[in-house]
ROBAVO-600470 format. One record per residue: x, y, z of N, C-alpha, C in turn; residue number from 1. Coordinates in nm, 2 decimals, always signed. Layout:
BEGIN
n_x X&n_y Y&n_z Z&ca_x X&ca_y Y&ca_z Z&c_x X&c_y Y&c_z Z&n NUM
...
//
This chain:
BEGIN
n_x +0.09&n_y -0.12&n_z +0.00&ca_x +0.00&ca_y +0.00&ca_z +0.01&c_x +0.09&c_y +0.13&c_z +0.01&n 1
n_x +0.10&n_y +0.18&n_z -0.11&ca_x +0.20&ca_y +0.31&ca_z -0.13&c_x +0.11&c_y +0.42&c_z -0.17&n 2
n_x +0.05&n_y +0.49&n_z -0.08&ca_x -0.04&ca_y +0.60&ca_z -0.11&c_x +0.05&c_y +0.72&c_z -0.10&n 3
n_x +0.05&n_y +0.81&n_z -0.21&ca_x +0.12&ca_y +0.93&ca_z -0.21&c_x +0.02&c_y +1.04&c_z -0.25&n 4
n_x +0.06&n_y +1.17&n_z -0.23&ca_x -0.03&ca_y +1.28&ca_z -0.28&c_x +0.06&c_y +1.36&c_z -0.38&n 5
n_x +0.00&n_y +1.38&n_z -0.49&ca_x +0.06&ca_y +1.46&ca_z -0.61&c_x -0.02&c_y +1.57&c_z -0.65&n 6
n_x +0.05&n_y +1.67&n_z -0.68&ca_x -0.03&ca_y +1.79&ca_z -0.73&c_x +0.06&c_y +1.86&c_z -0.83&n 7
n_x +0.01&n_y +1.96&n_z -0.90&ca_x +0.08&ca_y +2.04&ca_z -1.00&c_x +0.06&c_y +2.19&c_z -0.95&n 8
n_x +0.18&n_y +2.27&n_z -0.97&ca_x +0.19&ca_y +2.40&ca_z -0.92&c_x +0.25&c_y +2.48&c_z -1.02&n 9
n_x +0.20&n_y +2.60&n_z -1.05&ca_x +0.27&ca_y +2.68&ca_z -1.15&c_x +0.42&c_y +2.70&c_z -1.11&n 10
n_x +0.50&n_y +2.69&n_z -1.22&ca_x +0.64&ca_y +2.70&ca_z -1.20&c_x +0.68&c_y +2.84&c_z -1.14&n 11
n_x +0.61&n_y +2.94&n_z -1.17&ca_x +0.64&ca_y +3.07&ca_z -1.12&c_x +0.59&c_y +3.10&c_z -0.98&n 12
n_x +0.51&n_y +3.00&n_z -0.91&ca_x +0.45&ca_y +3.02&ca_z -0.79&c_x +0.54&c_y +2.97&c_z -0.68&n 13
n_x +0.65&n_y +3.05&n_z -0.65&ca_x +0.75&ca_y +3.02&ca_z -0.55&c_x +0.70&c_y +3.01&c_z -0.41&n 14
n_x +0.60&n_y +3.09&n_z -0.37&ca_x +0.54&ca_y +3.09&ca_z -0.24&c_x +0.47&c_y +2.96&c_z -0.22&n 15
n_x +0.38&n_y +2.91&n_z -0.32&ca_x +0.32&ca_y +2.78&ca_z -0.30&c_x +0.41&c_y +2.67&c_z -0.30&n 16
n_x +0.51&n_y +2.67&n_z -0.39&ca_x +0.61&ca_y +2.56&ca_z -0.39&c_x +0.68&c_y +2.54&c_z -0.25&n 17
n_x +0.72&n_y +2.66&n_z -0.20&ca_x +0.78&ca_y +2.65&ca_z -0.07&c_x +0.69&c_y +2.60&c_z +0.04&n 18
n_x +0.57&n_y +2.64&n_z +0.03&ca_x +0.47&ca_y +2.59&ca_z +0.13&c_x +0.46&c_y +2.44&c_z +0.12&n 19
n_x +0.44&n_y +2.39&n_z -0.01&ca_x +0.42&ca_y +2.24&ca_z -0.03&c_x +0.55&c_y +2.17&c_z +0.02&n 20
n_x +0.66&n_y +2.22&n_z +0.00&ca_x +0.78&ca_y +2.16&ca_z +0.04&c_x +0.78&c_y +2.14&c_z +0.19&n 21
n_x +0.73&n_y +2.25&n_z +0.27&ca_x +0.72&ca_y +2.24&ca_z +0.41&c_x +0.64&c_y +2.12&c_z +0.45&n 22
n_x +0.53&n_y +2.09&n_z +0.37&ca_x +0.45&ca_y +1.98&ca_z +0.40&c_x +0.49&c_y +1.84&c_z +0.34&n 23
n_x +0.62&n_y +1.84&n_z +0.30&ca_x +0.68&ca_y +1.70&ca_z +0.26&c_x +0.68&c_y +1.69&c_z +0.11&n 24
n_x +0.62&n_y +1.78&n_z +0.03&ca_x +0.62&ca_y +1.76&ca_z -0.12&c_x +0.76&c_y +1.78&c_z -0.18&n 25
n_x +0.79&n_y +1.70&n_z -0.27&ca_x +0.92&ca_y +1.72&ca_z -0.35&c_x +0.89&c_y +1.73&c_z -0.50&n 26
n_x +0.98&n_y +1.81&n_z -0.57&ca_x +0.96&ca_y +1.82&ca_z -0.71&c_x +0.99&c_y +1.68&c_z -0.78&n 27
n_x +0.90&n_y +1.65&n_z -0.88&ca_x +0.91&ca_y +1.51&ca_z -0.93&c_x +0.91&c_y +1.52&c_z -1.09&n 28
n_x +0.86&n_y +1.63&n_z -1.14&ca_x +0.86&ca_y +1.63&ca_z -1.28&c_x +0.81&c_y +1.76&c_z -1.33&n 29
n_x +0.79&n_y +1.78&n_z -1.46&ca_x +0.75&ca_y +1.91&ca_z -1.53&c_x +0.64&c_y +1.87&c_z -1.63&n 30
n_x +0.53&n_y +1.96&n_z -1.63&ca_x +0.43&ca_y +1.94&ca_z -1.75&c_x +0.45&c_y +2.07&c_z -1.82&n 31
n_x +0.51&n_y +2.06&n_z -1.94&ca_x +0.52&ca_y +2.18&ca_z -2.02&c_x +0.39&c_y +2.23&c_z -2.07&n 32
n_x +0.38&n_y +2.36&n_z -2.07&ca_x +0.26&ca_y +2.42&ca_z -2.12&c_x +0.13&c_y +2.38&c_z -2.05&n 33
n_x +0.14&n_y +2.34&n_z -1.93&ca_x +0.02&ca_y +2.28&ca_z -1.86&c_x -0.10&c_y +2.37&c_z -1.85&n 34
n_x -0.08&n_y +2.50&n_z -1.82&ca_x -0.19&ca_y +2.59&ca_z -1.79&c_x -0.25&c_y +2.65&c_z -1.93&n 35
n_x -0.37&n_y +2.63&n_z -1.95&ca_x -0.44&ca_y +2.68&ca_z -2.07&c_x -0.43&c_y +2.83&c_z -2.09&n 36
n_x -0.44&n_y +2.90&n_z -1.98&ca_x -0.46&ca_y +3.05&ca_z -2.00&c_x -0.32&c_y +3.12&c_z -2.06&n 37
n_x -0.21&n_y +3.06&n_z -2.02&ca_x -0.09&ca_y +3.13&ca_z -2.06&c_x +0.02&c_y +3.03&c_z -2.09&n 38
n_x -0.01&n_y +2.91&n_z -2.10&ca_x +0.08&ca_y +2.80&ca_z -2.14&c_x +0.20&c_y +2.78&c_z -2.04&n 39
n_x +0.19&n_y +2.83&n_z -1.92&ca_x +0.29&ca_y +2.82&ca_z -1.81&c_x +0.32&c_y +2.67&c_z -1.78&n 40
n_x +0.44&n_y +2.64&n_z -1.76&ca_x +0.48&ca_y +2.50&ca_z -1.71&c_x +0.42&c_y +2.48&c_z -1.58&n 41
n_x +0.39&n_y +2.35&n_z -1.54&ca_x +0.36&ca_y +2.31&ca_z -1.41&c_x +0.46&c_y +2.22&c_z -1.35&n 42
n_x +0.50&n_y +2.23&n_z -1.22&ca_x +0.59&ca_y +2.15&ca_z -1.15&c_x +0.50&c_y +2.04&c_z -1.08&n 43
n_x +0.53&n_y +1.91&n_z -1.11&ca_x +0.46&ca_y +1.80&ca_z -1.04&c_x +0.54&c_y +1.78&c_z -0.91&n 44
n_x +0.46&n_y +1.78&n_z -0.81&ca_x +0.51&ca_y +1.77&ca_z -0.67&c_x +0.44&c_y +1.65&c_z -0.60&n 45
n_x +0.52&n_y +1.56&n_z -0.53&ca_x +0.47&ca_y +1.44&ca_z -0.47&c_x +0.53&c_y +1.43&c_z -0.33&n 46
n_x +0.44&n_y +1.36&n_z -0.24&ca_x +0.49&ca_y +1.34&ca_z -0.11&c_x +0.56&c_y +1.21&c_z -0.11&n 47
n_x +0.64&n_y +1.17&n_z -0.01&ca_x +0.67&ca_y +1.03&ca_z +0.02&c_x +0.55&c_y +0.95&c_z +0.04&n 48
n_x +0.55&n_y +0.82&n_z +0.06&ca_x +0.44&ca_y +0.75&ca_z +0.10&c_x +0.38&c_y +0.79&c_z +0.24&n 49
n_x +0.25&n_y +0.85&n_z +0.23&ca_x +0.20&ca_y +0.91&ca_z +0.34&c_x +0.17&c_y +0.82&c_z +0.47&n 50
n_x +0.19&n_y +0.69&n_z +0.45&ca_x +0.17&ca_y +0.60&ca_z +0.56&c_x +0.31&c_y +0.56&c_z +0.61&n 51
n_x +0.41&n_y +0.60&n_z +0.55&ca_x +0.55&ca_y +0.57&ca_z +0.58&c_x +0.60&c_y +0.65&c_z +0.71&n 52
n_x +0.70&n_y +0.60&n_z +0.77&ca_x +0.76&ca_y +0.67&ca_z +0.88&c_x +0.81&c_y +0.82&c_z +0.86&n 53
n_x +0.87&n_y +0.83&n_z +0.73&ca_x +0.92&ca_y +0.96&ca_z +0.70&c_x +0.81&c_y +1.07&c_z +0.70&n 54
n_x +0.70&n_y +1.04&n_z +0.63&ca_x +0.60&ca_y +1.14&ca_z +0.62&c_x +0.52&c_y +1.16&c_z +0.76&n 55
n_x +0.49&n_y +1.05&n_z +0.83&ca_x +0.42&ca_y +1.04&ca_z +0.96&c_x +0.51&c_y +1.12&c_z +1.05&n 56
n_x +0.63&n_y +1.11&n_z +1.05&ca_x +0.71&ca_y +1.19&ca_z +1.15&c_x +0.71&c_y +1.34&c_z +1.13&n 57
n_x +0.72&n_y +1.37&n_z +0.99&ca_x +0.70&ca_y +1.52&ca_z +0.96&c_x +0.57&c_y +1.56&c_z +1.00&n 58
n_x +0.46&n_y +1.48&n_z +0.97&ca_x +0.32&ca_y +1.52&ca_z +1.01&c_x +0.31&c_y +1.55&c_z +1.15&n 59
n_x +0.37&n_y +1.47&n_z +1.24&ca_x +0.36&ca_y +1.49&ca_z +1.38&c_x +0.44&c_y +1.62&c_z +1.42&n 60
n_x +0.55&n_y +1.65&n_z +1.36&ca_x +0.63&ca_y +1.78&ca_z +1.39&c_x +0.53&c_y +1.90&c_z +1.36&n 61
n_x +0.48&n_y +1.88&n_z +1.24&ca_x +0.39&ca_y +2.00&ca_z +1.19&c_x +0.26&c_y +2.01&c_z +1.28&n 62
n_x +0.21&n_y +1.91&n_z +1.33&ca_x +0.09&ca_y +1.91&ca_z +1.41&c_x +0.13&c_y +1.97&c_z +1.55&n 63
n_x +0.24&n_y +1.94&n_z +1.60&ca_x +0.29&ca_y +2.00&ca_z +1.72&c_x +0.31&c_y +2.15&c_z +1.70&n 64
n_x +0.38&n_y +2.19&n_z +1.59&ca_x +0.40&ca_y +2.33&ca_z +1.57&c_x +0.27&c_y +2.40&c_z +1.56&n 65
n_x +0.17&n_y +2.35&n_z +1.49&ca_x +0.04&ca_y +2.40&ca_z +1.48&c_x -0.03&c_y +2.43&c_z +1.61&n 66
n_x -0.02&n_y +2.32&n_z +1.70&ca_x -0.09&ca_y +2.33&ca_z +1.83&c_x -0.02&c_y +2.44&c_z +1.92&n 67
n_x +0.12&n_y +2.45&n_z +1.90&ca_x +0.19&ca_y +2.55&ca_z +1.98&c_x +0.15&c_y +2.69&c_z +1.93&n 68
n_x +0.13&n_y +2.71&n_z +1.81&ca_x +0.10&ca_y +2.84&ca_z +1.76&c_x -0.05&c_y +2.87&c_z +1.77&n 69
n_x -0.14&n_y +2.78&n_z +1.75&ca_x -0.28&ca_y +2.81&ca_z +1.74&c_x -0.37&c_y +2.74&c_z +1.85&n 70
n_x -0.31&n_y +2.65&n_z +1.94&ca_x -0.39&ca_y +2.58&ca_z +2.03&c_x -0.44&c_y +2.45&c_z +1.96&n 71
n_x -0.51&n_y +2.37&n_z +2.04&ca_x -0.55&ca_y +2.24&ca_z +2.00&c_x -0.66&c_y +2.26&c_z +1.89&n 72
n_x -0.66&n_y +2.17&n_z +1.79&ca_x -0.75&ca_y +2.18&ca_z +1.69&c_x -0.90&c_y +2.14&c_z +1.74&n 73
n_x -1.00&n_y +2.19&n_z +1.67&ca_x -1.14&ca_y +2.16&ca_z +1.71&c_x -1.17&c_y +2.01&c_z +1.69&n 74
n_x -1.11&n_y +1.95&n_z +1.59&ca_x -1.13&ca_y +1.81&ca_z +1.56&c_x -0.99&c_y +1.75&c_z +1.53&n 75
n_x -0.99&n_y +1.62&n_z +1.55&ca_x -0.87&ca_y +1.55&ca_z +1.52&c_x -0.86&c_y +1.47&c_z +1.39&n 76
n_x -0.76&n_y +1.48&n_z +1.31&ca_x -0.74&ca_y +1.40&ca_z +1.20&c_x -0.71&c_y +1.26&c_z +1.22&n 77
n_x -0.77&n_y +1.17&n_z +1.15&ca_x -0.75&ca_y +1.02&ca_z +1.17&c_x -0.65&c_y +0.98&c_z +1.08&n 78
//
């Protein structure tokens, strides 16, 4: 069971790309001319397997950071 999350992001959108990297996404490929409005390229970004130790450890760190900054969440993610 190798579940990963994949997305495309505009190559010019450095803010979004950095945010996705913070959440474990890595650059995996390029879709040339992906966006219809201006033919901008898209960067394909993918997480490691989300059930693996690497991603789960990162998720727990991010979760703690969120709670320290904003307090406990109203609901828990399972």
